[in-house]
N, C-alpha and C positions, 0 to 999 in steps of 0.2 A: 843685720843686727845692730851695726853701728848707727845706721840711719834711724832706727827705732829708738835707740838709746838717746841719740841727740834730740829727737822729737820729744821724748818724755822729759828730758832735761829742760828744754825750752818751755814746755807746758808747765812744768813745776815752777820755773822762774817766773812765768807770767802770772800764775796763781798767787805766788808769794808777793809779787809787786802789787797785784790787785788788793790783797788783804792789807798790805802795808798802806796803800793809798786810802782804803776804806777806814782804817784805824786813824790815820791822820785827819781825814775828813770828820770823823766822829769827835775827835778831840777838839777840832776847831769849832764844833757846835757848842762846846762847853756844857753839854747836857749832863746834869747830875754831878757837875764838878763841885758845887758848893757843899758845905757840911750841913748837917742837921743836928738839932738838939731835941730829942724826944724821950718818951718813957715807954718801956714795954709793959705788958699786962701785969707784971709783978711790981711795977713802980720803979724799976731800975732805970737810971738815966742811960740813954743810948745815943751815940753819935755815929756818923758814917765811919769814923776811924775804927769802931768796934768790929766792923765787918771786913776790914782790909785783910787780905790773905785768903778770902773765901769768895767763891762765885755766889752771886745773889740774884734771885728772881724777885722783883719788887712790883707790887700792885698797890695803887691808890684807890680806895673805895670807902664804903661806910656800912655799918652793921644793919641799918634799917632798909637797905637796898632790897627791893622786892625780887629781883631776878638776875640782873646782870652780874653783880658782884659775887653772889654765890656760885654762879656758873663759872666765872673767871677764876675764882679761888679753887674750885673743884678741878678745873683744867690745869692750873698751876700745880696743885697737889699731885695730880696724875703724872704730869711731866717729871716732877721730882722723883716720884716712885719709879718711873721708867729708867731714869738715870741711875737710881740707886741699885738697879739690878746688875750693873757692871761695877764690881768692887775696885776695878782699876781706876775708875773716875773719881775725882775729888768730890766731896759732898757739896750740894747746892743748898744755900740758906734761903728758904722762902720767907719774904717779908710782906706784911700788909700794913700800909700806913693809912690811917683814917683821914678822910676829908671832912669829917663831921665831929670835931672834938667836943662840941656842946653835949652831944648824947653819947659819944663813944669814949667813955673813961676806961681805966684799966680793967674794971670788973666786967663792963660790957664787952670789951675785946676778948677777955678770957672765956666768957660764956659763948660768944659767937664762934671763935676760932677752934674750939675743941672738936667741932664736926669736920674739920679738914685735916691736913697733914699734921702729924704730931709735933713736927719741928717748926711749923708755921708760927712766926713771931709777929705779934701785933704791936704797932707803935702809935702813940697818941701824944698830945701835948697841949699847950695853950693854942688858941686860935692863931696867934702870930707865929708860933713855932711850926704849926702845921702848914700855914700859908707859905712860909719860907721853904719848907721841904718840898711842897708841891711846885713852887716856883723854880726850884733848882732843876726839876725835871720838866718844866714847862707844862705842867698838868693844869688843864682848865678846870676850875671849880666854881660853881654858882649854886647857892641854896635857893630853892624855889619858895613860893609863897606858902604860908602856913594855912592849914585848913581849920575848921571850927574846933577841932581837938588839939590844935597846936602842932600837928604833925606836918612834916614837909619832906620833900625829896631833894637830894643834892645832885645836880647835874655835874658830871665830871668826865674827863678823858678816860677812855677805856683802853688802856695799854698796859702790858706787862713788860717791865724793863729788865734787861740782863746787864749786870755790872760785873766786871772781872775782878780778880784778886787785888789789882792795883787801884780799884775804885773808879775805873774808867767805864763809862757807858759803852756797851758793845752792840746791843740790838734791842729792838722792841717788837712786841707781838700783839697784833690786834685781835679782836673777837673772832675773826674768820680763821685764825690758826688753830689747829687741833693740838691736843696734848702731845701726840706723836710728832707733829711737825716742830713744836717748841723743843722737845727733847732732842730731836735730830739736830736742830740749829745750835742748841747749847753745846752738844757734843762736838760739833764742828768747830765752834769757837774755842772749846777747851783744847782740841787737837792742834789748832793753829796758834795757841797762846805761847 
């Protein structure tokens, strides 16, 4: 019994050290450390400080995206719903930051986001403000050429970021991760916070 208890203690210590090292490495990346100044779909000014004290799932995309963005927002909405099933967990704030402020004003965001999670908050701003927010998370953004109708696609990084209540980047999730995997990961980060 004493040997098993000792083994469990050592295992717990090793896991704690690994989490601490990972968090230190993430902080060194300085990913998401900068502030942002954007507006939500009601025109209210928002900054990163507005979300301190809350867990945040953050996705950069655009409303004219034909398939990837809707799929990722649906997955993020599903992950939030899965987490909401456990009333002991703190709520997660889902955020969508446009990478196409030219077309995605407040009204466009409000129309687009109503099909996803009811608490999904859309953020937009001037091109400079949006570029600064994307740069803080090292999100790649490049508008493609315009077609005859003036329409275009915006190429961008496809990642969902997890930010903890201290405003520290904790993890990111690629397209290959399912909503269930994202929810499990977020829960694990909450447990170790």
